[in-house]
N, C-alpha and C positions, 0 to 999 in steps of 0.2 A: 505511582510515577505518573500512570497514564490510567485514566478512567475512559473514557472514551477517545475513539476517530471521530473526525471530524474531515467531511469532502466537501468539497465546492460543487456549485451546480453543473459547471461543466465535469466532474469523474462520475456522479448522480449521473448523468447523461449518455457517458462510457461505460459505466455498470450495467445501464438497463438495457443497452443495447448490443453488449458482451455476453449478459447473462438473457436475452433472447435470443439471440445467433446461436449461443450455445448448450443451452439446454440446463446449464448449473443453475442452479434453483436458489443459491442463497450469495450476497454479498461479498459474506468474508472469507469466501471461498477462494474467489477470484481476488478479491481482495490481498488474502495470503501469496499469492501466488505473482500478483502484482506486485508486493513489495521484493519478495525474494528474488527475483526478475530484477530492478532494479539495483538491490545490494550487489548482484552480481557484478554489476560496471562495479570498473576499475574508476571513474569518473565521481564528482560529488554533481547531487542534482543542482540545479542555479539556486541562488538567493533568491525565493520569489515571496510575498504579503498575498498568503490565502484570503479571502473573502467567501466565506461559507453558509452566505446568504443563500436562499434555494439549497443547499446543498442534504448530504445526509447524515447521521452520526449512525456510528454500531460501537457497543458495548465491547469493550478489552477484551473481558471471559470470552466474548464472542470471536469477537475479532481473533483471537491467539487458538481458538478453540481449545479451551483449556491448558496448553502449553504457553502461558504468560512469560515464562522464566525464560523459556527458550528464546522466546520472540526479542524481550528485556537484553539476554546480551548477545543479539544476532546483531542489534541496536549498537550496545556498548562498545562492542569488536569493530566493528563501521568508524563507532565515533575515535574508540582508539588508531586505528588507520589511519584517518585522515587527518589524524594529532588535533582533534579537538576535545576537549573537555568535557566529562564524562556528566555532566549535570540534567537533573530534572527537564532543562526548558530547553536542552540543547536533543536531548533523546525525541521529546514531542516534534522541535521542530525537524529532525530530522526523519522521522518516522513521514511524518506529512510531506515531505519533498520526494522520499523516497517513492510514497503512496501513490504519489499523484505524477510521478515520472513513470512507475511501472503498468499505471493506468494507460497512460499515454502512447508507450510500448505493446500495449497488447490490444490497442484498439487500434493500432495502425496497422498493427500486424495480421489484422483481420481474425474474422471467427475463425477462423480452421487451425492456427499457431495453438489457441489454446483448450478447443475441443479434441486437437492430434492428444496436448498433454495429458487430458484427462482422462482421456480414452472412448469418446463420443463419437 
């Protein structure tokens, strides 16, 4: 269904900044937190056409930390909640939208928010 997570150049900069400020070693850990933070919001992320030039890619299995089914089910549940069909394309769009919104939330809240969340 999802093989790779693609992030924009702006998201890559946000990840690098969060990684540097929090000391969290891996992008995938930050991305998992960002996705869940956005999924917890009742609103849908805005519809966007992302440009992935200069961005970064993360393997889906690395992103999920071995919990592929959990993350697919979280995304499917959110699609159902939002009244959107659970197609492969919709799952990919939903994941990208929530992931980018979650990274913006984390970047906007400052480094202390994420550091506190992971006990740094």
